[in-house]
N, C-alpha and C positions, 0 to 999 in steps of 0.2 A: 361571640355568641357567647354570653354567659350562662352556662347550664345548673339551675338548682337541682336539688335531689328530687326525686319522684318520689322518695319515700317520706318527705316532710323534715319537720324538725325536731328538735328535741329537748327537752328541760335538763338545764344542770345545775345539781345542788352544790353551792358554797360548800365544800364538806371535804376533810383530809380522808384518804381513802381507806384509813381504818375505819374510822367512825363511820361511814358510807356503807361499806360491806359488813362489818360485824356490830356498831354501836345501834345505828340509828336504822337496823334493817332487822326483818323476821329471825328468830333463832334459825338457825339449820343444823340439823342433828345428824338427818341421816345419811346423806350424802358425804364425800369428801375426797382424798387422794388415796390411790391405791398403788402396790407395788405390782406391774403385769407378771412379774416371774415370780416372786414370792408370795403374793397376795397379802402382805403386810397393808396395815391399813390406818388413816388416820382420819376420823370424820372431822367435818366443818368446825365441830362444838370443840372436838380435842385440839384441833387447830391454833383456835382462839385461844384456851387456857393456855396451851404450850407456849404459843406467842408470848403471852402475857406475862408469863413468867421470865423467858429467857429475855425480854423488852427491859423488866425490873432490873435482872443483874447486870444486863450489860450497861444501863446506865447507871446503879449504885455503886457496882463494884469498878467497872474499867470505863465509866466517864462518859460514855455514849453521850453527845451533846446533837440536837436539831441541827441537821443539814450536813453533819459527819457522812462520809462517803463510806458504805463497807461492802468490800468486793465478794461476792461467792463464787468459787472457783470446785467447779464439780461437776459430773456427769449427773443425769435426771435420777432423781430421789424424793421421795416424799417429803425429807427434810428440808429441801430446797425453798418451799414455800412459806413451811413455817419459819426459816431463817430471815425470808423477805420480809415477812409480816410482821415479825419481831423489831426489824429494823424501822419499817414503817410508822407500827405504832409509837416508836421514839421518836419521829419526828426525822428519822435518818435517811440517806439516801443510797440506794441497793444499785451496784453494778454486778453483771454476771458476766464472767469472763470463760472463754474457750477452755477445757480439760485440756487441749490439744496444745497450750499456748507452750512457747518455748521459753525459756528464762527470759529472753530480753524481750519477748513480747509480754509477757507480764508483767515485767519491773515496769515497761512505758506504759501499761494499760493504769497500773496503779499509781504511777505519776501523771499521765495524764487526768486522771478521776480526782486526784487529790484523797485516794482513802486513808482513810485512819484506822481502818480493820480487815482483814482477810480470814473470810471463812473458807474451811477447802476440807476436799475428803482425805482419807488417810493416806491413799496411794499416790496424793499429790504433795502430801507433805512437804517433802523434801524440797521441791522447785518452788513451792510456796513462802517457805522459809527463807528461803536465799534472794527472793524476788525481793518479799518484805524487808530483809534486811537491808539491799539496796535502798532503798527509800526511805529507808529511816521510820518502817512502822517496828514497835518493840514487839518481841517474842512473845508478850503475854497477850498482844493483840492478834495475833496468828490462831487461831481458832478451828478444832473440828466440827464438820458438819453432823458427823455420826461415828460410831466405831470409837477406835482406842488409841493411840499415839503416845510411848514414854514423853512424857515433859507437856503432853500439850492438854488443853481443858475443850473439853466438846459442849457443844448447845446443851445436851442432856443433863450435862455437869450442872448449868447454869438453869436449868429449869428445877432440878433440886434444890439449888442453894436459895432461890428466891425467896425459899419462908425466913429466911434470916433477914429479909431486907422489908422496909414499908412498902407496899406497893405504890408505881408510879403510875398516874393519870394519864390515858392516851394524849397525845400529841395533839395540840389544838394552834388553830392559826394566829398567832401574834399580832399588834398593830400593825397595818399597811400590807399583813399577808392576805393571800387569796388562793383558791385552790388554783388559778392561772397562773400565779407568779410564783409560787413555792413547787421546787424540784422534788420529786417522788424517785425517779428512775433516771440513770445514766448507761445508755446504749454507745458502744463503739460503732462508727461508719466508717469504712474507708474512703467514701466518694471514689475520685478520681485522683485525686492530689496527693496520694501516695500514706503517709503514717495515718492513723484511725485518729478520728475525731470523736469528741463525748458529748453526742446527742442527748441535752436535758428536757426529761418528758417530766412534766407538769403532773399535780395531782387530777386538776382538770382534764389533762388530756388522757389519763387513763381509765378515769369516769366516762368520759365522752367514746372513748373506742367500747368499753362495754355496751353503752347503752345503745350505739348505732347499731353494735352487732347482733343484740337482743332484737331488734327492729327486725332486722330481714333473715335471721335465724330458724330455722326448721320448728315449728313450738314442739315436737316431738322429740328433742335434742337431750336424752338424759344420760350419756354415756360420752366422754371426751377422751379422745385416743392422746395421750402425751409422747408421741414418738419424734416431733421437731425437738433440739434444745432448748432448756429452759431457759440458758442464756441469751439467746436471739431474741427480739422484741416480740416475733408472734407467740414464741412461748412466756416468756412473760406476761402478757397479756391474755393471750387468747386461750392459756392454757393453765395460768395461774390465777387470773382474776373472774374473765368472765364466766368460768362455771360455777364460781360462786355465787353469783349475779342469780343467775338460774337454777341454781341448787342441782348442779349435774356431777354426777361421779369422774373424776380424772382418773385413766390408767395410764402410768406411767412406764415408759420402754426406757431401763437404765441402759443398755448398751444394743445399739442399732447393730442387726443383721435382718436379713430377709426372712431365716426360719424365726429367730426370735419373736420379729413382728408377728408372721402369719399365726405363730402360736398362741401370741396373746391375744388376736381378735377370735381366733377360736377358741379359748377359754372363756374369756370375758363379752362375747358375741357381740364384739363391737359394729355400730349401725354407720358409722360415719367417720372417715379415715381422711386427716389432714398432712399430706403428702406433698413433697418436692418432685418436681418432673422425674429427677433420676430413679428415684425410690420408685415412681411409678411404671417407669420402662423397665426397671428391673422385675418388677410383680410380673409385667404381660410377657416377660421372655424367657424366665426362668420354671425350668421342670419344676422345681421345688413346691411351685403354688398350687398344683394340682393335689400335692400331696395331705391340702389343709382343708377343713369343712369352713367355707369361708361365706357360706350362705346368709350370714347375718348381716353382711353390709348391706346400706342401704343406697349410698352415695360417698363418691368420693369428693375432697377437694384440693384445690390446688393453689399455688401461686408461687412467689419468690421468682421464678426464672419462666424463660416463655415455652409454650406448649404445643406441640405440632398437632395439625391435623392428622395424622397419622398414628399416632400415639391415643388421639381421644376414639381414633377409630379400633384400633387394637383394643381398648378397655373396654368399649361398647360389646366389641365381639367376646371378649373373653367372660364378662361380667354382665349380659342382656337383663339382666332384672336391676340394674343399679341405674343411678342417676348422676349428675354432676353437677358442682358447683366450682366457681373460680375466682380469686379476688386479685388486687393489686394495690400496693404499698411501699412504702420506703420506710425505713428506721425513723426518717425526720418527721412521718407524719402517724408515728405510733402505731405501724402496722400499716393501716389498710385505709383507702381511698374509696376504693370500691370494691362492691361484693355481688355476685348472684343471688337476687332474690328469690323466694322461693317459684314464682310464678314463671321464672325463667330457668328452672333446674332441667337438666339435660344436656347431653353430645351434641346435639345441633346446635346449641348455642355456645359450646365449650371453648372456642375460640375466642369471646370476649370475656371479658373481666367484671362481667355485672355492670349494674346501676351505680351512680353516684351514691355515697353514705349519705344518709340522713345527718341532716342540718350542714352540709359540706354543699359547695359551691368551686367549679371547675370552668375553665375558661381552655380553649384550643388556642394557640398564637401561631402564627406564621410570618415569615420575612415578607416585605412585598418584591414580587418579582425586580423592581429597578432598583432593591437594596435601600430603599429610604426610609426603611424602618417597618416596623409589625403592624400586622393588621389580624384580627380576631376571625378565625376561621369558621366556616359554616358547617352545616351537618355533613357527615362522611368525607369532609375536607381533612387532612393532615396537617398535623403542627406542632408544637410542643404544649404537654399537659402542664396547665399551673392548678394551682389548690389554694382553697382558702375553706379553714372549718375549725373548731374546738380542739382537732386530735393533731394538729398542726405544733412541732417543737417549739419549747422555747429559745433553742438557738445551741450554740455549741460552747460548752463551757471552757470559759478563759479564752474565748477567739472572736472576739464582738468583728474582726474584718471578714471573716469568713462566713458568720451570721447575715450578716448585710449583703452580702455576694449571693447568699441562697434565695434572697427574697428579690422581685422586682421594684421599681420604684410607687408602685401600689399597693405593694403588701402581699403580691401574690409569691407563695411558694414555687419555687422553677424546680420542675421534676426532673427535667434535661429527657425526658423520654417522649418519643413522638407517639401519638395517638390519634384517633378518629370517634367521636359520637354521632351514631346514627339516630333515626327519628324516632325508635323506641326508648332512647336513653343508654345503649349499650354500647360502653367503652370497648374499645381494642386497641391496645399496642403493639403499632405497626412497627416500630424499630426502636433499641436502646442506643441514645443518643450517647450517652456515656460510654465511657470504655472500660467499665468493670467487665470482670471475667466472672461468669457465674459458674462456682464450682459445687455442684450437688445443693446450688441453691445459696448457696454463700458466698457474698461480694470478695472477691479479691483485685488489689487496686494494681494494675500494670505499673506504675512508678514507684511504687515500693520495690516490686521485684527488681525490676531496672536498675534503682539503687544497690540492691544487694549484688546482682550480675554485675554492676558497673564497678564494683570493690574488688572481682577479680584482678589479679597483676597483668593478665593474658589479654582483657578487654580493653577496647579503643570506645566503641560506641554499641548501641543496645535498644531495642525494643520489646514489649513482652504485651503478647496479645492471647485472644481465647480463641482456640480452634476446637471445632464439635468434636466430642467425645460419647460414645454411646453409653458408658457406664456413668460419667457425672456430667453429661451435659454441656460442659466445655471444660479445657485444661488448659493451663498457661504454655505457652511457647516461646521461646526467646530467639530473636533474632541477632546474632553477634556478629561485629566487625573485629576481629583481633588486631592488635598492635603489629607493626610489621614484622617485631623481633619472633612472632608466633605464628606456626602454621596448623590449618586445623586438622584434626587428627580424633581417633577414637578417645585416646587417653585423654585428651584436651576434654572432650565432651562429657566423660565420664566426671571426669574433674571438676567442670563447671555444674553439673547436675548435686553432684555431692557437697558443692559448697553453699546450694540453696538451700538442700535440706538439711544442713548443719545449723540454721540458720532462721528457720520457718519451719511453721507448722504442715503438718503432713497435706492439709488441703491446699498451701498455697506452692506446694511444690513444681517447678519446672518439670513437665515430661517430654519436651522434646526440644531441642537446639538446632539451628539451622543457620551456619555461617556465610556470609555474602559480604560485598564489598562496600556497601554504604546503606544508611540508614535515612529514607526518604522524609525530609521537612519541610515547612512551611519556613515562609521568608523570615517568620516571628522565631522560629526554633521549634516549634511544635511538632511531635512525629505524625506523620499522616497517617494515623489508623486505620481508616477506612481504606486507603490506598493496599495496606498490608492484608485485609482481612480479604479484599474482593482478588488480590493478586499475588499470596503469600506462595503459591507453589511454584509461581515465576520468577525468582529472585535472582540476580547472578550468582556464579559460584556456588550451585546448588550443592550442599554438603549436608544432607538432613540426617540427624541420629536420634532416634527416638528411645525414650527409659525403658 
């Protein structure tokens, strides 16, 4: 059964993002991006002027060309969107990188994205320059997003230098190019196969996601909380593009802590908070929450990871004057496939992830009982969720084989998630069929961590899976089979944990080690993760040591 969106279709303009938001749209002067701590502010008019100057200098001085990739490595700051729009105005491609990236991870991201420039924060300049050197990015193309560092040029310097150059025109599509086939953003997605893939998001994908969100968002939304990381697909689209469309102010949280977030909510009187489940859990369980005036909050919004009924009940009890909305999507869908429309706001429907987005079509597919093929599921019948729509990615950069694997023979994107749709059109995610571990809403690929652990001299075999964690939602746990020459011990456990810490970002750290005699696998050699998830406390030779 194919399910069309109850919210109708959308009309898509064939324009570059810059022209759509800044050239062919009403002038936006009053609202803008605000630093939630310092109060520093850039109006959208200032963003447009600043990005225009930076774009001119990038092209005239540094030779930025259409479709050149520029990586931005920084925590949330009001200069993040300025740099992004400067690149988009030039016809370039923007890729965000996590500021928690290790040297190896950043170098890999630069390589897979084919980045030609790197813009970074002063505190990350060291790792940025070393990673750039590894992949052949010249030092003159490693720039500062803000602040100062000896020998480095900043985007603010590029702004002031623009007066020396003839202004460049905004990027326009060339012969054969359309909003649907020109890449605007690259987002890293680990999937379940190990190393991250670069998801290509087109100009049409971005515009579609913004228009789809506008159709179902609350008309009263005038301030957007920029708490989620800017480099994430949701940050890129829902925090730095969509608010400009609706002329809403974005209040950025530069560095997350519960106290910082609550102080920002109190100071700026924020009404809607887009948060991942671990932050919501922290909010309802911490005694710190009671110290702040949170009466301005009207609505909580969540996505990125499963949300328990228990947490919804706690939220409703702690904030009885608020309501709730939910969303579901993935990097490959430019963030959202579903979202709760205003008519379904509330905690009673919080276990659902909303209705299908405008202009989007989905179907639920399940295997026949006799294994003879697939059949479309009916109302309330579980199966894999598959999607079509204008927000679906162009593909994986430089990997046509994986791009083909992501779609079925009819062109539907295979999400790998099991879902149901009820008679009202509400979608519920039943189970995550993929093996991703969700650490504070951020996907961590087990295969990537398994590769790290297997590189240890004492390890013969390994499996990594996510286990429940009150603070992070899930945490990586390693099940390890040692070589005959080694014995399980506290010292070896500590060595394994340190081994991973030295090679991966903090959110990917293995937090627990369990030694056993074997790793359950299928005849084809695939690790039977479901067996572990159900029975990980009953492995042979239980020697469990936690970090």
